N, C-alpha and C positions, 0 to 999 in steps of 0.2 A: 504493500500500500504506500509506503514512504517513497519507493522508487517511482510509482505512478504519479504521486504528488509532485515529485521533483521534475518529472518529464512534463507534466501539465503546466507547471509554473514556468518552466523554460520555454515551452511552446508559446505561451501567452506573452511573457515579458520580453523575450529576446527580439521579436519583431517590433514591439512598441519602442524599445530602446534604439533599435536600428533606425526607425522612422525619425526619432528625435535627433539622432546623430547625423543622418545623411540628408534628410529631406527638409526638415524644418529650420527656420532661421536660428542664429546662435542664442537669442534670448531664451528660447525654449530649453535648450541644453543647459544654459546657466541656471534656470529655475530648477531643472531636474537635479543638477549637480549640487545646488544649494540644499535641496531636500535630502539627497543622499548623504551629504556631509553632515547635516544636522542630526539625522537619524543615526549615522555611524558613530558620531561623537558621543551621543547619548548611550548607545549600546556599549561603547568602550568604558564609559564611566560606570555603568551599571555592572558590567562584568568584573570590574576591578574594585567594586565596593565604594565608589566615590559618590554615587547618585543619592545616597541617603542624606548628604549634606545639603541643607536647604539653599537653593539659589545657585549652587555651583553648576549643576547640569543645565539650568536655563541659560545662564550667561555663556556657557561653553557652546551650547547649541546655536544661540544667536550669532556668536562669532563665526561659527562654522558655516552658517548660512550666508553671512554677509560677504565673505571673501570671494566665492565664485561670482556673486552678483557684481561686486566691485571690479572683478576681472573683466566681465562682459562690458561694463561701462568704460573700460579703459583706464581705470584707476586702481589696478590690482595691487601695485606696490604701496600706494598711499593707504588703501583700505587695510592691507595686511599690517602695516605699521601701527595704524590707529587701533585696530582690533587687538594687536599684541599688547599695546600699552593699556588700553581700557580693561581688557580681560585680566591682565596681570594685577592691576590695581584692585579690581573687584574681587578677585580670588583671594588675595592676601587680606583684604578687608574682611571677607567672610571668615577666613581662617583665624584671624585675630579675634573676631567676635566669638568664635566657637572654642577658643583655646581652653577656657575654664569649664567646659561642659563635659558630660560623661563620655561622649564620643567626639572628641575634637578632630578637626581636620588635620591631616598629616602633610608634611612638606611633599611627600610622594603624591598626595592627592592633587596638590596644586600643579605639579609637573605633568601628571596624567591629563588634567584639564587643559593645560597649555598645549600638549601634544594633540589632544582630540579637537580642540577649538582652533588651532593654528596650523599644525603640520598636515593633518589629514585634508582639510579643505584646500590648503595651498597646493598640495600634491594633485588632488583631483581637479583643481582649477586649470591644470595643464590641458585638460580636455577642452575647456572653453577657449583657451589661447589657441590651440591647434585649429579649432573650428573657425576662428576668426581670421586665420591666415589665408593667403591665396591658395586655392585648391583645398580649402579647409575641410570640406566634406569628405575628401579622400584621406587627408592627413589624420583626421580625428579617429579614423578606423584603425590606424597603426597600433596604438596601445591596446585597443579592444581585441584585435586579432592576437596580439602577443599574450595578453592576460588570459583570455578564454580558451584559445586553441593550444596554448602551452599546457594548460591544465589537462585538456583532453589527451594530448600526446603523451604526457607523463603518465596518465592513468592507464592507457592502453599498453604503453611500453612496459609499465610495471606489472600489469596483469599477465602479459604473454611472455615477457622476457626477464622479468624480475627474478634475480637470484641472490644478489648481495643486499640484504635488507639490514635495517638497524644502523644506517649511516649516521643518524643523529637521534638521540632520545626524544627530541622535540616531536619528531614524526617517525616513530620506529617502524611503521608498516611500509614506508616508502623505500624504494630500492635505488641503488646507484643507476641501474639501467633506466628506471623511470625518470630520474633527473636528467640523464643524458638524452633520453627520448624526447622529453619536453623541450629541451633547448634546441634540438635538431628540428623538432616539429615547428617551432616558431620560425626558424630560418626558412624551412621549406614552404610554409604557408605564406610568408611574406614574399618569397620569390614568385609563388603562384599569383599573389595579389599584384605584383609588379607586372607580370605578363598580362593579366586581365586589364590593368590600367592602360597598358600600351595598346591592347587590341580594341577595347570598348570605350575608353575615355580619351583616347588620342594623346596621352601624355608620354613624354620621353623619359621613362623611368630607368634609373641605374639599378640593375639587378644586383650588382656587387654591393652597393650601399644598402639596399633593402635586405640582403642577406646579413650584413653587419647589424642592421637594426634588429633583425630576428634573433641573432645569437645573443647580443647584449640585452635586448629587451626581455627575452625569455629567461635569461639567467637572473636578472633582477626580479622578474615575476616570481620565480621559484623562491628567491630570497624573501620577497614580500609575504608569500604564503607561509613560509617557515617562521618569519618574524612575528606574525600575528598568532600563529599556533603557539609560539613560545609564550606569548602573553596569556593565552588560554590555559596552557599547562601550568604556568606559575600561579594563576588564580583559581585553578581547579574548575573551569567551566568547559562544557562540550561545545557550545555554540554561543555566539554573541547575542543571538535573539531568535525569534520564531516568526518574524514578519513574512518570510518567504518559505512556505512549507516545503520541506525536503532539502532546502538550501541553508537554513538557519536564518541569521539576521542579515541586514544590509551590509554590515562590515564583513561578514563571512563571504559574501559574494564579491565585494569590491576590495578586499584586503590586498590582493596582488596588484590591483590597479593603482594603489597608493604609491607603489614603487615604479610600475611600468609607465604611467602617464608622464611624470616629470622627466624620466629617462629618455623616452621617445621625443619629447619636446626638445630636450637639449641636443639630441642627435640630429633632429631636423634642423635646428639652428646652426649647428656646427658643420654638418655635411648633408645638405639637401639632396634628396633622392630624385626629385622631379620638380 
């Protein structure tokens, strides 16, 4: 039943997300990313035990929502700096107020809120930046291909070829073959994407650069997945939430994108593929 739910959610959500990425104007993507960031930040705080502190989760979620919208407006850097200052002030103000109570806020709580309210939306805002570039509807698919198809490649390589498991205790069921298969899958799928762009979109794509995108993007994708699994292991939770049946929470679905999106944006800026 859980497998069926997972498939049904993917069948419904994936086309909707693709429509927002590819067909709709950037403002729609900015709104969607703002919502994803706010929900993901709250899920992180809840999973790590921060959300019981009154006000911390609300300010963190508001900060997370503001940064992608500021990026769409063209003031991403300024909004990020303002959000960082305001959020830091508010978090420490709350922590100081709670210091004498039975369950005071910890310094770690403040750092987790800063990560959830600043780092996660900053990373996901790379999707909005990519969408706003020339050929943006093609560029914004790069991290999506890396993040989602790397996972698929790693899964199938692990199932059919996996022999050397337990590479890391963070994810002991994953194999070396799965990791390698995921990275190679990212490179292969981006090469295929480049061929499709040349054939159907009339773009002069560099297949060598796209292969580099795939190798680097897939490697950081897998690191992103492991990094958020590390957090779950440390705090003893299976999933960050239950918003997406069969997939867990929003952060469970977009954890690897937190690493993939800014990496692909940087690669596109340094070495354009088309």
